[in-house]
N, C-alpha and C positions, 0 to 999 in steps of 0.2 A: 776351551773351544766350544761355541754354541752351535748346535746343529738345528737346521730348519725343521719345523714340524710339518709334515705333508698330510694332506686331507683327501679322503675319497668319500663323497657323499653317494651312498647307494640309492637307486631309483625306487626300490620297493622293500618292504618290511620282510616279505618271505626270503628274498635273496640274502638280506642281512642276517636272518636267523640261520639259514643253511650255511652261510660263511662262518658264523660263530660255532655252530655245531661241529665243525671240522677241527676246531682248536683243541689242543690237549687239555686246556684248562678253560672251558667255555663259561663266561659270565658276561653280563651286560652292565654298564654304567649308565645311570640316567640323571639328568638334571633339567630343570626348566629354565630356559634363557629367553629373554625378551618375548615371553608368551608362547614360545615353542617347546614342545616335549622332544628333548634331544636324547637319543639313545646311542651310545658309542662304545667302541673297544679301542684301546691304545696298545700298539704293538711296537716294541723296540727290537730291531734286528740288525743284521750286518749292513743293511741298506739305509739305516737311520731310524727315525721315529715316524710312525704313521698312525693316523686316526681314521677309523672307518666309522661312519655314522649315518643316522637317518633321523628325519624329523617326522613326528606323528601329531595328528590333530588332538588325539585323545591319549591320556596318560594310561599306562598299563597298571591296573589296580592289584593284580595278582602278583605273588612273590616269584613265580617261575613261569618262563616260556617253555613249553614242551615241545620238542621237535620229534615226531615219530618218523624215524628214518625209512622204515619199510613201506609205510603208507604215504609218506612225503606230506604229512599233515602237521599243522602248527595249532597248539592249543594252550591254554593258560590255566595254571593251578596255584593254589596257596599252600598245598602240601606236597611234600616229596614222596614218590612211591617207587618202590624197586621195580623197574621195568627194563629188561635187557634190549627192548627194541626202541627205547626213547632216550633222548638226551634232555636232562633237566637243566635249564640255563637260568641261574638266579639273576635277578635284577637288583642291582645295589643303587640306592638313591644317594647321589652325591650332593652335599650341601654347597660346596664351593669348589672350583677347579681353575687352574691357570692353563689348562690345555687349550681352551678357547680364549685367548686374550681379547679377541672381539668376536661377535657373533652377529651375523653369520661370517664364517671365515672367508677370506678373500684370497 
């Protein structure tokens, strides 16, 4: 049985990061597709498969997106630091994926 993959394109990067920071295992997947920098997470749940994504004009060069929960600030770092007030979200660069059989998704 093949399940349909559902998509949700978020309007802004800050909301995307806040959403991911609430996940029990926060991480971001990145791929460049048709000249677009696409950041996404793939969630499989009881309701099926869902991809949340956002396009950016520029590539994130750092290894981590850091969400400081108490200050509601987003920063970028190349090193992980122990900080109980922040969520360090690694960015994993994907070489190929079949999550987006066509891009942009329709």
